C-alpha positions, 0 to 999 in steps of 0.5 A, a space after each residue: 792671053 792664050 790657054 791651050 787645052 790639050 787634045 787629050 783633055 778635049 777628047 776626054 770631056 766629050 768621051 765622058 759624056 758619051 760614056 755616061 750616056 752609053 753605060 748609064 743612060 738617063 738618070 732621073 733624080 734619086 734613081 739607081 742610074 743617077 747613083 751609078 753616074 755619081 760613082 763614075 764621077 767620083 772615080 774620075 775625080 780621084 785621078 786629079 783631086 786630093 780628096 773625093 767623097 760622095 755626100 748622101 742626102 735624101 729628098 722627095 724628088 717627085 714633089 717638084 713636078 708632082 705639085 702640078 697635078 695637085 694644083 689641077 685637082 684643086 682647080 677642078 674642085 674649085 670649078 665644080 664648086 663654082 658651077 654646081 654648089 654655088 647655085 644651091 648655096 651661094 656663100 658655101 659655093 663661093 667659099 669652096 670655089 675660092 679656097 682651092 684656087 688660093 691653095 693652088 696658087 700658094 703651092 705653085 708659088 712656094 714649090 716652083 717660084 721659090 723652090 721651097 719644099 712646101 708640099 714635099 712631105 706628101 711625096 715619097 722620100 728617096 736617097 741621092 748624092 753629091 760628089 765632091 772633089 777637093 784640091 788642097 792649097 799649098 798654104 793655109 786655106 783662106 778662101 774656097 772656090 767651087 766649080 759645079 754642075 749636076 749629073 742627074 737628068 730631067 724627067 721627060 717633058 711630054 708637052 715639049 717632046 710632042 708639041 714643041 713650041 705649043 709647050 709655051 702656049 700651054 704653060 703660059 695659058 695654064 699660069 694665066 688661067 690659074 691667076 685669073 681663076 683666083 681673081 674671079 673666085 676671090 671677087 665672087 666671094 667678096 661680092 657674094 658676101 655683101 650680096 652685091 653681084 651681077 651673077 650673069 657677068 661672073 658666070 659668063 667669065 667663069 665659063 670662058 675661063 673653063 673653055 679656054 683653060 680646059 686644054 691647058 689643064 688637060 695638057 698639064 696633067 700629062 706634063 710628065 709621066 711615071 718614073 720609068 716612062 719619064 726616064 728617057 732623057 740622056 741629059 748631054 747638054 743638061 747637064 753632063 756638059 757641065 760635069 765634063 767641064 768640071 772634070 776637065 778643069 780638074 785635069 788641067 789644074 792637076 797638071 798646072 798647080 802653079 796657077 792655083 792661088 796658094 791660099 785657095 781650096 778648089 772644090 769640084 762638085 757634081 750635084 744630084 737632084 738638080 732636076 728635083 728643085 736643086 735639092 742636091 745644091 740646097 743640101 750641100 749649102 745647108 751642110 757646109 754653110 758655116 765654112 762657106 761663109 767663113 772662107 768667103 766661098 764662091 760657086 761658079 756653076 755651069 748649066 747647059 754648055 752647048 754653043 760656041 757663040 751664046 756664052 752667057 754669064 747668068 747673074 739673074 734668074 727670073 723664075 726664082 727671082 734670084 740675083 747672083 753676085 755682080 762681083 763674080 759675074 763681072 769677074 767671069 766676064 773679065 776672065 772670058 775677055 782675057 782669053 778672047 771669048 765674048 760673053 754676055 749677060 743673060 736676059 731681055 726679050 724672049 729669053 727672059 720670058 722663056 726663063 721666067 718659067 724654065 726653072 733655076 740653076 744650082 747657083 740659086 742655092 748659094 745665092 739664097 744663102 748669101 754665098 757668092 755665086 753665078 752661072 755660066 751657060 751657052 744655051 741655044 735658045 732656038 734649039 730649046 724646043 727640040 732637045 730640052 728635057 727630051 730624048 734628043 738631048 744627046 751628045 750631037 747637040 753639043 757643038 765641038 769646041 763649046 766645052 773647051 771655051 767654057 774650060 778656058 774661061 774657068 782656067 782664066 778665072 782661077 789664074 787671074 780672078 780667084 784671089 
């Protein structure tokens, strides 16, 4: 099967990315530039869709990474209690060392490893928006097919920008120290309570964790900066690349309506606040869940389209332990094979290790709600430390031809796998 992407459409996708970066610039969640980008996307979708609307919502954007400083303060409080209060009052010191460590783990688990809004209420609420374009079917709607990306860009990850590969050392060290400190303070509390403890051994291990963990705690304190200082990431790969493909798909389908199944409604969506914990996608699913389930909806999300070679169908996301639809993943693989594009699954080895702490994609919001979804990506792992969530995430990081390959897979899916 051969699908030809018109040169005009190809140029359009790359020009769109350049336009957003030039006219709007970095777009952290809930910022005015994020809203400005949404308006531009709405205008572009209006040329190809039967209906386009902006769906506003609110969230607490700084909570998603703001919890890191909360956890650091809790661990510091725990260590102070252990080293200074414990010698004065063993039981009180043990309790006040353990409780903050436990709270820190709970916050990390729910905020990052579940993407729940666990401490969000303690951070400022702000407005954001999703952009939704709809192509109506020729017949009565029986199913909904969604193609999505996100238009916000990330806050600058200072550790990645300045330490590169050292970022991974700090992150993994921080997580390890967090869990080891909880174990140490928990055992200390239990053994102190029954008055059976070798104080020297515990104090030696506590001191080791303090010495080893201090660089990680200091580094993580500066993980991101305040809003304006953090708003430096153009977000070409992550994730204007996906939005450009969504817009390109709209143009192609508008010109080839005959390939759309007559009973299938197509929705082209650009989510806001993905970089704030997938809040835009979660808000969309929550608002439309009844109809999404009624019409057997499917979401094919895209995130990080940059490579001609590393085309991946993401069926599992390690950070949030989310498993997407195997059925949709297989359909995407078949769609890729139909247009002679090699696509592989995501995971294994170093890739899974990095992915376990690199976050999730908007497809997670759908899969968590039992709506079929999967994510298409083409990220270059070896380039990850040099552009991801940094000012260098510019259009030159996207290989020419990568957007066209992603678009061909989506077109193939609509034509042969959407029914």
